[in-house]
Every structure is written in C-alpha cells, then in structure tokens.
Backbone as a ProteinNet text record, in pm:
[ID]
protein_1_A
[PRIMARY]
MIVKQQLEAFGLKVNEISLGKIEVAPEPTEEQLQKIGDSLQSLGFELLDKEKDQLVEQIKNQVIELVHYSDLNEIENSLTKQIADKLNKDYAYLSRQFSEVEGLTIEKYIIQQKIERVKELMEYGELNLNEIAYKMGYSSSAHLSTQFKSLTGFTPSKYKSLAINSRKPLDKIK
[TERTIARY]
81.9	0	86.1	193	280.7	343.8	391.5	454.7	352.4	234	128.1	97.2	86.7	59.7	170.8	295.2	407.9	404.1	375.6	370.3	254.8	140.5	25.6	51.2	131.3	167.3	250	314.6	392	307.8	178.8	88	87.4	130.4	133.9	15.5	-39.4	-146.5	-82.9	-108.7	-52.6	-145.9	-96.5	-175.2	-162.1	-40.5	-14.5	98.2	85.4	191.5	203.4	324.1	353	497.5	538.2	673.1	776.9	850.8	957.6	914.6	785.1	739.5	622.6	634.2	527.7	508.8	383.6	350.2	273.8	323.9	258.8	236.4	146.2	121.6	105.8	152.2	240.5	381.2	465.7	604.9	673.3	731.9	796.1	921.3	946.7	1066.9	1186.3	1306.5	1427.6	1423.5	1378.1	1369.8	1270.6	1155.7	1056.9	1113	1183.2	1242.4	1338.9	1417.4	1512.5	1437.6	1333.6	1255.6	1180.4	1125.1	1055.5	1153.6	1272.7	1376	1414.2	1433	1467.2	1354.7	1232.7	1115.6	1101.9	1115.7	1103.1	1217.2	1336.3	1451.9	1433.4	1373	1349.2	1250.9	1173	1076.9	1130.2	1256.5	1317.9	1302.2	1260.4	1245.8	1354.9	1373.4	1474.1	1410.1	1436.1	1383.9	1486.2	1444.5	1530.8	1477.3	1543.8	1491.2	1566.1	1675.8	1749	1706.7	1694.4	1654	1750.8	1879.8	1980.6	1960.9	1936.1	1913.1	1787.4	1684.7	1561.2	1584.6	1662.1	1692.5	1770.7	1868	1947.9	1858	1766	1673	1585.2	1543.9	1464.6	1547.2	1674.1	1762.7	1775	1800	1812.2	1684.7	1570.8	1443.4	1426.3	1466.1	1456.3	1549.3	1671.5	1766.9	1711.8	1663.6	1610	1491.4	1403.1	1286.7	1330.6	1423.5	1469.3	1544.7	1637.6	1724	1649.5	1568.2	1507.1	1368.9	1305	1167.8	1146.1	1253.8	1244.9	1334.3	1301.8	1395.5	1484.3	1608.8	1697.3	1728	1716.5	1741.4	1631	1517.1	1405.7	1407.9	1495.9	1504	1586.8	1527.1	1594.3	1704.4	1679.7	1779	1865.9	1976.7	2061.6	1986.5	2028.3	1963.2	1977.8	2093.6	2114.6	2018.9	1994	1898.6	1757.6	1724.6	1593.2	1571.7	1673.6	1663.9	1645.4	1727.9	1718.4	1580	1528.4	1396	1286.2	1293.6	1189.4	1189	1307.4	1316	1309.8	1306.2	1297.1	1408.1	1530.5	1647.5	1761.7	1856.1	1976.9	2062.1	2110.3	2185.5	2313.9	2382.9	2507.1	2478.3	2366.7	2325.4	2296.6	2220	2187.2	2314.5	2404.8	2529	2612.6	2623	2700.5	2640.5	2508.9	2442.3	2458.4	2440.3	2450.7	2591.8	2691.3	2831	2868.3	2819.1	2849.4	2793.3	2673.4	2608.1	2657.4	2667.4	2697.6	2846	2924.8	3067.1	3096.9	3001.5	3022.8	2931.8	2961.2	2882.5	2752.2	2657.8	2532.7	2562.3	2656.1	2690.3	2739.3	2824.8	2874.2	2760.8	2670.3	2554.8	2467.4	2449.2	2370.5	2437	2568	2639.8	2622.2	2633.3	2615	2474.1	2375.9	2238.4	2221.3	2281.6	2271.2	2332.9	2446.9	2512.1	2426.7	2363.1	2272.6	2156.2	2105.5	1995.9	2045.4	2167.2	2225.7	2235.1	2281.8	2289.6	2152	2051.6	1915.2	1871	1893.5	1853.7	1929.7	2056.8	2135.1	2080.2	2039	1985.1	1854.4	1774	1650.1	1679	1788.4	1828.8	1743.9	1660.5	1572.3	1638.7	1740.1	1806.6	1954.2	2010.6	2155	2222.8	2355	2428.4	2406.3	2397.5	2371.9	2235.2	2135.6	2000.5	1997.7	2069.2	2077.3	2145.6	2256.2	2329.2	2237.9	2162.6	2070.4	1962.5	1901.2	1794.6	1843.7	1969.9	2024.6	2088.9	2079.2	2126.3	2275.6	2343.5	2487.2	2508.1	2618.2	2648.5	2685.3	2736.3	2773.8	2783.8	2786.2	2804.3	2946.9	3041.3	3179.6	3185.2	3113.2	3108.8	3046.1	2937.2	2873.2	2970.8	3037.6	3131.2	3243	3293.7	3400.5	3352.8	3235.8	3182.4	3151.1	3095.1	3059.1	3183.5	3289.9	3412.6	3476.6	3471.1	3533.6	3460.5	3330.4	3256.2	3253.5	3248.1	3232.6	3361.3	3454.8	3577.2	3564.2	3446.7	3421.2	3365.7	3392.4	3321.5	3179	3084.6	2947.2	2937.4	3009.8	3001.3	3061.4	3172.1	3232.8	3139.2	3080.2	2984.4	2869	2816.6	2702.5	2743.8	2862.3	2907.4	2935.1	2974.2	2999.3	2870.3	2761.3	2629.4	2637.6	2708.3	2722.8	2594.2	2544	2427.7	2474.2	2543.6	2596.4	2519.8	2395.2	2316.2	2293.7	2297.8	2278.3	2137.2	2079	1949.7	1966.9	1867.1	1877.9	1910.8	1859.2	1882.2	2018.1	2094.4	2225.6	2340	2307.6	2412.5	2469.2	2599.5	2669.5	2797.2
-119.1	0	125.2	121.6	238.4	267.7	162.6	179.3	233.5	178.9	224.5	371.9	411	551.3	642.9	597.9	679.3	697.6	590.8	599.5	687.8	674.2	757	903.9	932.7	1070.9	1134.2	1051.1	1100.4	1102.4	1082.4	1089.6	965	853	728.7	640.3	570	475.5	337.6	272.2	139.7	34.7	-35.4	-140.8	-273.2	-302.7	-429.2	-408.1	-469.5	-461.9	-597.4	-650.6	-776.2	-769.8	-868.7	-867.9	-859.6	-749.4	-732.4	-683.7	-652.5	-612.2	-513.9	-406.4	-306.5	-264.8	-257.7	-203.3	-74.5	32.7	163.5	224	320.4	396.7	542.7	636.3	618.9	578.2	546.1	509.9	628.9	610.6	723.4	772.4	901.2	960.7	926.7	952.3	929.4	1012.6	1136.9	1225.3	1170.5	1122.1	1063.1	937.7	855.5	735.1	768.5	872.5	915.2	959.6	1040.4	1089.5	974.9	884.7	768.7	683.8	660.2	582.7	644.4	777.4	847	835.5	853.4	846.3	706.9	603.4	466.4	430	479.9	449.4	507.6	626	686.2	604.1	519.4	432.3	290.1	267.7	137.1	42.1	93.8	11.5	48.4	-37.4	-12.2	-27.6	67.8	63.1	-6.8	-115.9	-189.8	-168.1	-81.6	-49.7	-118.9	-183.8	-255.7	-401.9	-459.5	-600.4	-690.9	-660.5	-743.9	-740.9	-621.3	-609.7	-685.9	-679.1	-750.8	-901.7	-947.3	-1089.2	-1136.7	-1058.6	-1093.3	-1099.1	-1007	-1007.6	-1132.4	-1174.3	-1297.2	-1418.5	-1420.7	-1531.2	-1535	-1420.3	-1413.9	-1462.5	-1420	-1462.3	-1613.5	-1671.8	-1817.2	-1889.2	-1839	-1900.7	-1894.8	-1779.3	-1763.7	-1856.2	-1862.6	-1951	-2096.4	-2139.1	-2278.6	-2309	-2223.9	-2251.7	-2236.2	-2135.1	-2105.6	-2167.1	-2208.3	-2257	-2395.7	-2470.9	-2606.2	-2698.8	-2825.3	-2925.6	-2961.9	-2919.1	-2937	-3083.7	-3169.1	-3311.9	-3374.6	-3307.4	-3360.4	-3312.5	-3219.6	-3166.8	-3261.6	-3307.8	-3407.9	-3347.1	-3234	-3170	-3075.5	-3033.7	-2936.4	-2804.7	-2724.2	-2594	-2507.1	-2515.8	-2432.9	-2474.4	-2603.2	-2650.4	-2605.1	-2612.1	-2566.1	-2418.6	-2336.9	-2193.5	-2170.1	-2235.4	-2220	-2262.6	-2372.4	-2420.4	-2322.6	-2273.2	-2181.8	-2050.4	-2004.3	-1877.7	-1899.3	-2026.7	-2063.1	-1998.6	-2007.4	-1950.7	-2050.1	-2036.5	-2117.2	-2080.6	-2182.5	-2154.4	-2075.1	-2104.8	-2032.2	-1882.3	-1849.6	-1709.7	-1647.4	-1718.4	-1666.7	-1644.3	-1741.2	-1733.2	-1612.5	-1591.2	-1478.5	-1345.1	-1331.4	-1207.2	-1182.4	-1286.7	-1275.1	-1232.8	-1297.5	-1266.7	-1124.4	-1077.4	-940.2	-837.6	-860.6	-764.3	-778	-901.6	-924.1	-943.4	-980.3	-1002.6	-1134.7	-1226.4	-1361.2	-1454.9	-1583.5	-1680.5	-1712.5	-1767.3	-1811.1	-1919.6	-2007.5	-2115	-2060.1	-1957.1	-1896.9	-1827.9	-1766.5	-1702.4	-1808	-1921	-2031	-2078.4	-2095.6	-2140.6	-2039.3	-1911.3	-1808.7	-1815.4	-1834	-1845	-1970.9	-2080.4	-2205	-2189.1	-2122.8	-2103.7	-2014.6	-1913.6	-1830.4	-1913.5	-2003.4	-2091.5	-2187.8	-2237.9	-2326.1	-2251	-2127.2	-2046.8	-2036.8	-2011.6	-2000.1	-2131	-2241.5	-2371.1	-2404	-2365.1	-2388	-2305	-2182.4	-2096.2	-2151.4	-2213.4	-2274.5	-2388.8	-2460.3	-2568	-2693.8	-2704.1	-2820.4	-2938.7	-2912.9	-3018	-3024	-3144.2	-3153.2	-3128.1	-3123.6	-3088.9	-3189.6	-3317.3	-3418.1	-3396.3	-3365	-3340.3	-3213.9	-3111.3	-2986.9	-3013.3	-3088.1	-3119.7	-3192.8	-3288.6	-3364.3	-3271.9	-3191.8	-3100.7	-3001.5	-2960.7	-2860.7	-2921.9	-3054	-3119.8	-3145	-3140.1	-3169.5	-3320.3	-3364.6	-3507.8	-3558.9	-3469.9	-3509.2	-3384.6	-3407.1	-3293.1	-3238.5	-3323.7	-3276.3	-3176	-3205.8	-3113.8	-2980.9	-2988.2	-2866.6	-2789.5	-2858.2	-2792.2	-2720.9	-2784.3	-2723.7	-2594	-2598.5	-2476.9	-2370.7	-2412.2	-2319.1	-2245.5	-2321.4	-2259.8	-2168.4	-2207.4	-2123	-1989.2	-1985.8	-1860.3	-1779.6	-1846.8	-1774.7	-1763.3	-1853.7	-1856.7	-1943.1	-1998.9	-2084.4	-2218.6	-2321.6	-2446.7	-2425.5	-2505	-2488.7	-2500	-2594.6	-2610	-2489	-2435.9	-2316.6	-2196.4	-2183.8	-2074.8	-2081.8	-2201.4	-2218.9	-2192.3	-2237.5	-2219	-2072.1	-1995.8	-1853.5	-1772.6	-1836.2	-1770.8	-1642.3	-1650.4	-1535.9	-1521.5	-1401.3	-1377.5	-1288.8	-1350.2	-1272.7	-1301.3	-1345.1	-1372.6	-1242.7	-1254	-1138	-1138.1	-1019.5	-1016.8	-1076	-1149.4	-1221.4	-1130	-1009.5	-919.6	-849	-870.9	-807.2	-903.1	-1026.9	-1125.1	-1098.6	-1080.8	-1057.5	-1134.2
0	0	0	77	86.3	-48.5	-115.1	-245.9	-345.2	-343.8	-433.9	-409.6	-283.8	-250.2	-301	-285.7	-331.6	-482.8	-555.2	-701	-747.6	-683	-719	-688.9	-586.1	-553.7	-665.3	-745.5	-859.4	-986.9	-973.9	-1088.8	-1174.8	-1119.9	-1195.1	-1153.6	-1250.8	-1223.4	-1207.6	-1096	-1069	-1128	-1230.7	-1295.2	-1222.4	-1176.8	-1106.8	-1008.2	-892.1	-792.6	-723.6	-722.4	-653.6	-606.2	-531	-476.2	-587.4	-588.3	-685.4	-822.3	-841	-973.8	-962.3	-1040.4	-1044.6	-1189.1	-1232.8	-1364.2	-1343.4	-1406	-1393.4	-1530	-1534.4	-1656.7	-1615.4	-1690.4	-1805.6	-1760.3	-1856.1	-1828.1	-1760.6	-1641.8	-1573.1	-1646.6	-1634.7	-1692.7	-1603.3	-1653.2	-1573	-1445.4	-1457.9	-1341.3	-1238.5	-1286.6	-1196.6	-1128.7	-1206.9	-1149.4	-1036	-1056.5	-953.1	-827.5	-846	-731.5	-662.5	-742.2	-685.7	-605.6	-662.9	-593.8	-461	-459.5	-335.4	-232.7	-281	-192.9	-131.8	-215	-165.7	-71.8	-102.8	-18.9	121.4	130.5	261.6	344.7	276.9	344.7	365	324.9	344.4	227.4	112	-8	-106.9	-204.3	-306.6	-443.3	-530.3	-666.5	-754.6	-814	-905.3	-1045.2	-1120.1	-1252	-1365	-1334.2	-1437.6	-1435	-1551.7	-1560.4	-1485.8	-1494.5	-1428.6	-1277	-1221.6	-1077.8	-1036.1	-1118.4	-1089.2	-1091.4	-1188	-1197.9	-1075	-1033.2	-915.5	-791.8	-780.9	-668.2	-670.8	-789.4	-801.8	-759.6	-798.1	-758.8	-606.9	-546	-400.6	-332.8	-382.8	-324.5	-333.7	-446.5	-463.2	-366	-351.3	-259.1	-116.6	-76.4	59.2	80.6	-16.6	-4.9	10.2	-72.9	-67.5	61.8	99.3	213.7	346.7	358.5	487.8	507.6	400	413.7	354.5	335	281.4	362	360.6	410.5	292.7	296.5	181.6	153.4	253.9	230.7	145.4	133.6	54.6	-90.7	-122.4	-258.1	-343.1	-451.5	-535.5	-621.5	-685.1	-771.3	-689.2	-746	-678	-664.3	-568.4	-549	-673.6	-737.7	-856.4	-968.3	-982.6	-1083.5	-1047.5	-920.2	-874.4	-909.8	-884.6	-912.3	-1061.3	-1142.4	-1288	-1337.4	-1284.8	-1325.6	-1284.8	-1161.8	-1113.5	-1191.3	-1231	-1305	-1456.1	-1495.2	-1637	-1721	-1667.2	-1734.9	-1726.4	-1817.7	-1817.8	-1696.6	-1624.4	-1502.8	-1530.3	-1639.6	-1671.4	-1686	-1749.3	-1765	-1628.3	-1545.2	-1411.9	-1329.9	-1337.7	-1261.7	-1303.3	-1433	-1485.2	-1438.7	-1450.1	-1411.2	-1260.8	-1182.3	-1036.7	-996.8	-1052.9	-1019.4	-1057.6	-1171.6	-1214.6	-1117.3	-1067.9	-979.2	-835.2	-785.6	-644.1	-613.3	-712.4	-688	-619.6	-619.7	-569.8	-646.3	-637.4	-712.1	-639.5	-712.8	-651.3	-548.1	-578.8	-486.9	-353.1	-357.5	-232.9	-158.5	-231.7	-169.2	-101.1	-166.8	-108.1	21.4	19.7	139.6	252.4	220.3	323	382.9	297.1	346.1	431.6	388.1	464.2	603.1	610.7	740.6	830.9	774.5	855.4	907.8	825.4	869	976.2	962	1063.7	1196.4	1193.9	1316.6	1382.1	1300.4	1351.5	1417.1	1348.8	1403.1	1531.4	1536.9	1658.1	1773.9	1746.4	1851.2	1906.1	1820.8	1868.2	1964.7	1943.1	2031.4	2024	1922.8	1912	1842.5	1759.7	1682	1718.3	1714.3	1732.7	1597.9	1597.7	1476.1	1363.7	1396.9	1294.1	1229.2	1310	1257	1171.3	1215.1	1137.5	1003.6	1007.8	884.3	786.6	835.2	750	692.8	778.5	736.7	630.8	642.9	552	427.9	413.7	292.7	287	402	404.9	407.4	350.9	348.1	486.9	572.5	708.5	796.4	926.7	1018.2	1006	965.3	945.3	829.9	721.8	608	650	724.3	775.9	864	954	1045.9	971.3	866.1	786.4	720.8	658.5	595.8	700.1	811.8	918.3	967.6	993.8	1044.6	940.7	813.6	710.9	696.9	725.9	714.6	844.3	958.6	1085.2	1165.7	1138.5	1217.7	1342	1364.2	1480.1	1434.9	1513.5	1491.6	1541.7	1496.1	1546.1	1698.7	1757	1903.1	1974.6	1923.9	1984.3	1969.6	1852.2	1827	1927.2	1945.4	2036.1	2180.7	2219.9	2358.7	2390.7	2289.6	2311.7	2313.9	2273.7	2267.3	2185.7	2074.6	1985.3	1905.1	1900.9	1815.3	1700.7	1606.9	1494.4	1366.8	1382.2	1262.7	1188.2	1055.9	970.1	917	897	828.7	689.6	641.9	514.7	398.3	400	287.1	293.7	401.5	417	387.7	351.2	322.4	184	178.7	51.9	52.3
[MASK]
++++++++++++++++++++++++++++++++++++++++++++++++++++++++++++++++++++++++++++++++++++++++++++++++++++++++++++++++++++++++++++++++++++++++++++++++++++++++++++++++++++++++++++++

C-alpha cells in the first residue's frame, strides 16, 4: 500500500503490484524514477529499474525460499537446478548475471544463506548438529562444520558455547 501511494503521488497509475514487480502507466521519466527511488529508499524500499538487478533479486528470493523454508534433504535436484527451473532460465546465464552484480557466485551465496539458517537452528536448540546437517542437505556434520568454520571462524560447538548472536538479516548477506 505504501509503495502504491508513493507511485500515485507522482501521478502514476498502478496497474499491477507484486513482490519485486510493479507495472505503472504512463512510463515514468528518468527524473521521476530518480525521485521515486529516493522516496522509496526513505521508506526502506529499493527501486530496481534494471533487468539485471531484478533478476538478481529474483535469484536471491529463490535461494532464501529454498534454504530457509524447505527441508533441503528432501530436494531431489541441486539448489542451482531448482533456481534455474523456477526462473525458467539457463543456469550459466543466471550465474554470470549474479556474479556481475553481487561479486560472488550463486553457490557462495547459497552457502552463506545455509550457514545463517544453521545459526538459527542452533539458537533454537531443538536439533543436534547431525540433525541440522541432515535437514540442511549436508552429506555429514563434518562437512557442515568445515563450511561453518570457514565462514564464521568458529566451529558450530564453539559458536554455540559462546552464545554469539551474529546472525545477519537475510537481505544483508553478501
């Protein structure tokens, strides 16, 4: 509603609005886009007007959905294949676009998201490390521990014993 109100304040008619996509009429000018971007940014939103930026945002949304809201051990195909299928694009193309914008690979982004989810699961304290590793699609808790330490500098048990709350907001992971 807030985004719609902001766009209408600029004299634009909102035809469609959904997560990550807005259709307006008439087509905004460059000056309007700049003002709209500034206005939305002051409200905590970001205007993505380039197709590449929009595609990267879609990739991030797919990764977050898969990693944080799925049991990864139940997914038959690789996460990268899942993303390519959901976005109906060639994975090599998606990977190239993502790397150009973000400066890291989709695979590294997936690992970062997985480690954030592991931190969350550890904080809940409902699952042991073996159960977390299984849920997150790791071949073993040793593999999880290795990735965890390479990203955080701590083993999972050391991280948990220190009661560090260094979880990052999902949209701030880079």
